[in-house]
C-alpha positions in Angstrom: -4.6 -74.1 61.6 -3.5 -73.8 65.3 -2.7 -70.6 67.0 0.7 -70.1 68.7 1.9 -68.0 71.6 5.7 -67.5 72.2 6.9 -66.0 75.5 10.5 -64.9 75.5 13.0 -64.7 78.3 16.5 -63.1 78.3 18.4 -61.3 75.7 17.7 -59.5 72.4 19.1 -62.6 70.6 16.2 -64.6 72.1 13.8 -61.9 71.0 15.1 -62.2 67.4 14.9 -66.0 67.6 11.3 -65.9 68.8 10.3 -63.5 66.0 11.9 -65.7 63.4 10.1 -68.8 64.7 6.8 -66.9 64.8 7.3 -65.7 61.3 8.1 -69.2 60.1 5.0 -70.6 61.8 2.8 -67.7 60.4 4.1 -68.7 56.9 2.8 -72.2 57.5 -0.7 -70.9 58.4 -0.4 -70.7 62.2 -2.0 -67.6 63.7 -0.4 -65.6 66.5 -2.4 -65.7 69.8 -2.4 -62.7 72.0 -1.9 -64.8 75.2 -1.4 -68.4 76.3 -5.0 -68.4 77.5 -6.3 -69.0 73.9 -3.3 -70.6 72.2 -3.2 -74.1 70.8 0.7 -74.1 70.9 2.6 -72.4 73.7 6.4 -72.0 73.4 8.7 -70.6 76.0 12.0 -69.3 74.6 14.4 -69.6 77.5 17.6 -68.2 79.0 20.3 -69.9 81.0 22.6 -67.0 81.9 21.3 -67.1 85.5 19.6 -69.7 87.5 16.7 -67.3 88.3 15.9 -67.1 84.6 15.7 -70.9 84.3 13.5 -71.3 87.4 11.2 -68.6 86.2 10.7 -70.4 82.9 10.1 -73.7 84.6 7.7 -72.2 87.1 5.8 -70.5 84.2 5.5 -73.8 82.3 4.2 -75.6 85.4 1.5 -72.9 85.8 0.6 -73.1 82.1 0.4 -76.9 82.2 -1.9 -76.8 85.1 -4.1 -74.1 83.4 -4.4 -75.9 80.1 -5.4 -79.4 81.4 -9.0 -78.4 80.5 -7.8 -78.1 76.9 -6.0 -81.5 76.5 -4.8 -80.9 72.9 -2.6 -77.9 73.7 1.0 -78.4 72.7 3.7 -77.1 75.1 7.4 -76.5 74.2 10.7 -75.1 75.4 13.2 -73.5 73.0 16.5 -71.7 73.5 19.3 -71.9 75.9 17.7 -73.8 78.8 16.3 -76.3 76.3 19.8 -76.7 74.9 21.3 -77.1 78.4 18.8 -79.5 79.9 17.4 -81.3 76.9 15.4 -84.5 77.7 15.7 -83.7 81.4 12.9 -81.2 80.8 10.5 -83.9 79.6 11.3 -86.0 82.7 10.7 -83.0 84.9 7.6 -81.7 83.1 5.7 -84.6 81.5 3.2 -82.2 79.9 5.9 -80.8 77.6 5.8 -82.0 74.0 8.8 -80.2 72.4 12.3 -79.3 73.5 14.2 -77.3 70.8 17.9 -76.3 71.1 19.6 -73.2 70.0 20.7 -74.6 66.6 17.3 -76.0 65.8 14.9 -73.0 65.6 14.5 -73.5 61.9 13.0 -76.9 62.6 10.2 -75.6 64.7 7.5 -75.6 62.1 8.3 -79.1 60.8 8.3 -80.5 64.4 5.1 -78.8 65.4 3.4 -80.0 62.2 4.4 -83.5 63.1 3.0 -83.2 66.6 -0.2 -81.6 65.5 -0.8 -84.3 62.9 -0.1 -87.0 65.3 3.0 -88.3 63.4 5.2 -87.9 66.5 4.4 -87.5 70.2 7.3 -85.8 72.0 10.4 -84.4 70.3 13.8 -83.4 71.8 16.4 -82.0 69.4 19.4 -80.3 70.9 22.0 -81.6 68.4 24.5 -79.2 66.7 23.7 -78.5 63.1 26.1 -77.0 60.6 24.8 -73.9 58.9 22.2 -73.1 61.5 23.5 -69.5 61.9 21.9 -68.6 58.6 19.0 -71.1 58.4 16.2 -68.9 59.7 15.8 -65.3 58.4 12.1 -64.7 58.6 10.8 -61.5 59.9 7.2 -60.8 61.1 5.1 -58.4 59.0 4.9 -54.8 60.3 2.5 -54.5 63.2 3.0 -58.0 64.7 5.4 -59.4 67.3 6.2 -62.9 68.5 3.9 -62.6 71.5 0.9 -61.5 69.5 0.9 -58.0 70.7 2.2 -54.6 69.5 5.4 -54.4 67.4 7.9 -51.7 66.5 7.8 -52.1 62.7 10.3 -49.4 62.1 13.1 -51.3 63.9 14.4 -54.8 63.4 17.0 -57.2 64.8 19.3 -59.0 62.4 21.3 -61.9 63.8 24.8 -61.9 62.2 26.4 -64.8 64.1 25.9 -67.5 66.7 28.0 -68.8 69.5 30.9 -67.5 71.6 34.6 -68.4 71.9 35.4 -66.1 74.8 34.7 -68.6 77.6 34.4 -66.2 80.6 34.6 -68.3 83.7 31.1 -67.3 84.8 29.3 -67.9 81.5 27.3 -70.8 80.2 26.7 -69.3 76.7 29.5 -71.2 75.0 27.8 -74.4 76.1 24.3 -73.4 75.1 25.1 -71.5 71.9 28.3 -73.3 70.7 31.3 -71.9 69.0 31.3 -68.8 66.9 29.7 -69.1 63.5 29.2 -66.1 61.3 26.8 -65.5 58.4 28.1 -64.3 55.0 28.4 -60.5 54.5 26.4 -60.5 51.3 23.6 -62.5 52.9 23.4 -60.1 55.8 23.4 -57.0 53.5 20.6 -58.5 51.4 18.5 -59.1 54.6 19.1 -55.6 55.8 18.2 -54.2 52.4 15.0 -56.1 52.3 14.0 -54.8 55.8 14.7 -51.2 54.7 12.6 -51.7 51.6 9.8 -52.8 53.9 9.9 -49.6 55.9 12.5 -50.5 58.7 14.5 -47.4 59.6 16.7 -48.8 62.3 18.5 -52.2 62.4 20.3 -53.7 65.4 23.0 -56.2 64.5 23.1 -59.1 67.0 25.7 -61.6 68.2 26.8 -63.1 71.4 30.0 -61.1 70.9 29.0 -59.1 67.9 32.4 -57.5 67.3 33.9 -61.0 66.7 31.9 -61.2 63.5 33.7 -62.9 60.6 37.1 -63.0 62.4 37.9 -66.4 60.8 36.1 -65.9 57.5 36.7 -62.4 56.3 40.3 -61.0 56.4 40.9 -57.4 57.3 40.6 -54.9 54.5 42.6 -51.7 54.5 43.0 -52.1 58.3 39.3 -52.7 58.9 38.0 -55.7 60.7 35.2 -57.9 59.2 32.7 -56.3 61.6 33.6 -52.7 60.5 33.4 -53.9 56.8 29.8 -55.1 57.6 28.9 -51.7 59.2 30.2 -50.0 56.1 28.1 -52.2 53.8 24.9 -51.7 55.8 25.6 -47.9 55.9 25.2 -47.8 52.2 21.6 -49.2 52.2 19.1 -46.7 50.9 16.2 -45.9 53.3 18.0 -47.1 56.4 18.5 -44.3 58.9 20.2 -45.9 61.9 22.5 -48.8 62.8 23.0 -50.3 66.3 24.7 -53.4 67.5 24.8 -55.6 70.6 26.3 -57.2 72.5 30.0 -56.5 72.0 33.1 -57.3 74.1 35.5 -54.5 75.1 38.3 -56.5 73.5 36.5 -56.1 70.1 36.8 -52.3 70.0 39.8 -51.8 67.9 40.8 -48.3 66.6 38.9 -49.1 63.3 35.6 -49.5 65.2 36.2 -46.4 67.4 36.9 -44.5 64.2 33.8 -45.8 62.6 31.7 -44.0 65.2 33.1 -40.7 64.0 32.9 -41.6 60.3 29.6 -43.5 59.7 26.7 -41.2 60.1 24.1 -44.0 60.4 26.0 -45.7 63.2 24.2 -44.4 66.4 26.4 -42.9 69.0 25.6 -45.6 71.5 27.8 -48.3 73.0 27.1 -51.1 75.4 30.4 -52.0 77.1 30.1 -54.9 79.6 32.7 -54.1 82.3 31.5 -56.8 84.7 34.0 -55.6 87.4 36.3 -52.7 88.2 38.9 -54.9 89.9 41.8 -56.2 87.8 42.1 -59.2 90.1 38.4 -60.1 89.5 38.6 -59.4 85.8 41.5 -61.8 85.5 39.6 -64.5 87.5 36.6 -63.9 85.1 38.9 -64.4 82.1 37.8 -61.1 80.6 41.0 -60.3 78.8 41.3 -56.6 79.7 42.3 -54.4 82.6 40.5 -51.6 84.3 42.9 -49.1 82.7 42.3 -50.5 79.3 38.5 -50.4 79.8 38.5 -46.7 80.9 40.9 -45.9 78.1 38.3 -47.3 75.6 35.5 -45.2 77.2 37.7 -42.1 76.8 38.5 -42.9 73.1 34.8 -43.4 72.3 33.9 -40.0 74.0 36.6 -38.3 72.0 35.2 -39.8 68.8 31.6 -39.0 69.6 31.3 -36.6 72.6 27.6 -37.2 73.1 27.8 -41.0 73.0 25.6 -42.9 75.4 27.5 -45.7 77.2 25.9 -48.5 79.2 27.4 -51.5 80.9 26.9 -54.8 82.7 28.2 -55.5 86.2 28.4 -58.8 88.2 28.6 -58.5 92.0 29.5 -61.2 94.4 31.8 -63.1 92.0 33.7 -65.8 93.8 36.6 -64.4 95.8 35.4 -60.7 95.4 36.5 -58.8 98.4 35.2 -55.5 99.8 38.2 -53.8 98.2 37.4 -55.4 94.8 33.8 -54.2 95.1 35.0 -50.7 96.0 37.0 -50.8 92.7 33.8 -51.5 90.9 32.0 -48.6 92.6 34.9 -46.2 91.7 34.9 -47.5 88.0 31.2 -46.6 87.8 31.9 -43.1 89.1 34.8 -42.6 86.8 33.1 -43.9 83.7 29.8 -42.1 84.3 27.7 -44.7 82.5 24.3 -43.7 81.3 22.8 -46.9 82.7 24.0 -50.3 83.9 22.5 -53.8 84.2 23.6 -55.2 87.6 23.5 -58.9 88.2 24.2 -61.0 91.3 26.6 -63.7 90.5 24.8 -67.0 89.8 26.8 -70.3 89.6 26.1 -72.1 86.3 26.8 -75.8 85.8 30.1 -76.8 84.1 31.6 -73.3 84.4 34.9 -72.8 86.1 33.6 -70.1 88.4 31.0 -72.5 89.9 33.9 -74.5 91.4 36.0 -71.5 92.6 36.6 -70.9 96.3 35.1 -67.9 98.1 31.5 -68.2 96.9 29.7 -65.2 98.3 26.7 -65.7 100.6 23.4 -64.3 99.3 23.3 -61.4 101.8 26.7 -60.1 100.5 25.4 -60.2 96.9 22.2 -58.4 98.0 24.2 -55.6 99.8 26.6 -55.1 96.9 23.8 -55.1 94.4 21.9 -52.4 96.4 25.0 -50.3 96.8 26.0 -50.4 93.1 22.4 -49.8 92.0 22.2 -46.7 94.2 25.4 -45.4 92.6 24.2 -46.0 89.1 20.8 -44.4 89.9 22.5 -41.3 91.2 24.7 -41.0 88.1 21.7 -41.6 85.9 19.7 -38.9 87.6 22.4 -36.4 86.8 23.0 -37.5 83.2 19.3 -37.7 82.3 18.5 -34.5 84.1 21.2 -32.7 82.0 19.1 -33.5 78.9 16.2 -31.4 80.1 15.9 -28.3 77.8 17.8 -29.9 74.9 16.4 -30.7 71.5 17.1 -34.3 70.4 16.3 -36.5 67.4 14.2 -39.5 68.2 12.9 -42.4 66.1 9.2 -42.9 67.2 8.9 -46.7 67.6 5.3 -47.1 68.7 3.2 -47.1 71.8 4.9 -47.0 75.2 5.0 -50.3 76.9 3.9 -48.8 80.2 1.2 -46.5 78.8 -0.1 -47.4 75.3 -1.8 -44.0 75.1 1.6 -42.4 74.7 4.3 -42.9 72.2 7.9 -44.1 72.8 10.9 -43.1 70.8 14.6 -43.5 71.2 17.4 -41.0 70.9 20.5 -41.8 68.9 22.4 -42.3 72.1 19.7 -44.9 73.2 17.7 -43.0 75.7 13.9 -43.6 75.7 11.7 -40.6 75.2 8.0 -40.6 75.9 5.6 -38.1 74.2 1.9 -37.7 73.6 0.3 -39.7 70.8 -1.0 -37.3 68.2 -1.7 -40.1 65.7 0.8 -38.8 63.2 4.3 -39.4 64.5 4.7 -43.2 64.5 7.6 -44.4 62.5 9.0 -40.9 62.1 12.4 -39.4 62.8 11.7 -36.2 64.5 13.1 -33.6 66.9 11.6 -33.1 70.3 12.5 -30.8 73.2 13.1 -32.7 76.5 10.8 -31.2 79.1 11.6 -33.5 82.1 13.5 -36.5 83.1 12.3 -39.6 85.0 14.1 -42.7 86.1 16.1 -43.6 83.0 13.3 -42.1 80.9 13.0 -38.7 79.2 9.8 -36.9 78.3 9.6 -34.7 75.2 7.3 -32.3 73.4 7.5 -31.9 69.6 5.5 -28.7 69.8 8.2 -27.0 71.9 10.9 -27.3 69.3 11.8 -24.1 67.6 11.5 -24.8 63.8 12.9 -21.4 62.7 
C-alpha cells in the first residue's frame, strides 16, 4: 500500500483533522511517511485565516510538485480551509494537484485516494456541504504516531466537539470555510473521551471554532448550566482522565456557570484562552465582537477570583481598518491591565468576502509592522515577569514527550498551560509529576524533579 505524509498549517482543529485523516488511511493499510521526500501521497491541510498562511501552503505545494516530478506516480492534495475556499481554482493554479478536499469532507479522504491510486478517477474536487460531517470522522492514531509521521504525545488528545461558527466577526473567513455551527451528541463525545482514557490518554482538549457555543441549539440548559458545562461535567467523570482543556472559546461564551466550573471541576485545568482582538471599544464594535473592553476585563477578574493561579492567554489583531493610534494605545493598556501570560499577535489580513476587507481606513503595511512590534515588546516584557515569578516554585506537569526543539530533553505542561523542559531520564514520559522550576526562558520554564522536596 502507498505511504502518506500530511503537513498541517494553522489551528489545533486542523491538527485534529489531520490526525483523523491519517488514522483513517492507516486503517486502510497506508503507512505514514516521515517526510514528503519518500511519500507516495502528500497532503497539505491548509488554513485561510490569513493570506500569508494560504501563500505559504501554495508555495510549499509548488516546491513539492517540482521535487516529485522524478516520481510521476506521487499523489498531491489540498485539504482544509483553503481547499474549501478556493476549490477547483487550486487545480487550475497547480495542475499537478490531484485532490482538493473541503472541511466537511475529511471522512471521504480514504475513499477518494483509493480511487485515484487504483486509476478509477484522475482528479477530485469535493467542497460541498455534507450533513452529519461534524461526527463522521473520529479515528485517533495509535500511541507513538502523529499525522506527520514523527513523534507524538500519546498521553494527550484533541477531541473535536463541533464544527462551524455563527459569530461572523467582520475580519474572519471561518464561517465561509467551516460553515454554520453543528455540534456532536454529548453521549458520542463522552464515549470517545472514555475510549481515549482507556487507551492511556491523560489529558483531553475539547475543540471547536467557538467551543463554548457547543450544543446551544440542541441541548437545553440544565439547572442553570449550559450545554458546554454539561459536557465538561460528563467528561470530568471519566475514570483515568486527569486533565481537561478546551479551545478556542469566545469571551461571550463565559457565563457564570463556566466561570464557576473552573472552581468546581478538579480536572478542568486552570487555563483560559480569551481572544481580546483589541482594547478599543470602537474597534471591537467594528469587528462585531459583541463585548466591550470593560466586560472583557471583568471576565478576566472573575476567572482570577475563581482560580487565582489561572493562566490566561489571548489573541490580538493590529492594523484593523480604521484603527487609530489612540485605539492602538487602548490595546496596549489592555495588555498591561490584563497581564496575560502570553498573546498571539496578528497583523490584520484582508480576507475575501468579509466585511472588513471593504472597510475604509485600510492600514499600510508599515503601520501594521510598527504596531505589531510595539505590542509584541509589551507582551514579552509582561511574560518575562510572569514566567520569572515561577522560578523556585514547585508545579505539577504532565510529561508529554520529547521537546520539539531538543529531542534529548522532555517537555511537559503545567495545569496553567506553561511549557516546562527537563532532562530525559527515560522514566518520566506520560507521567504527572511535580518539578521545581529552576529558571525561566522566553515563554518556557525549566524544571528539575530531583530538586522537589518529597518530605
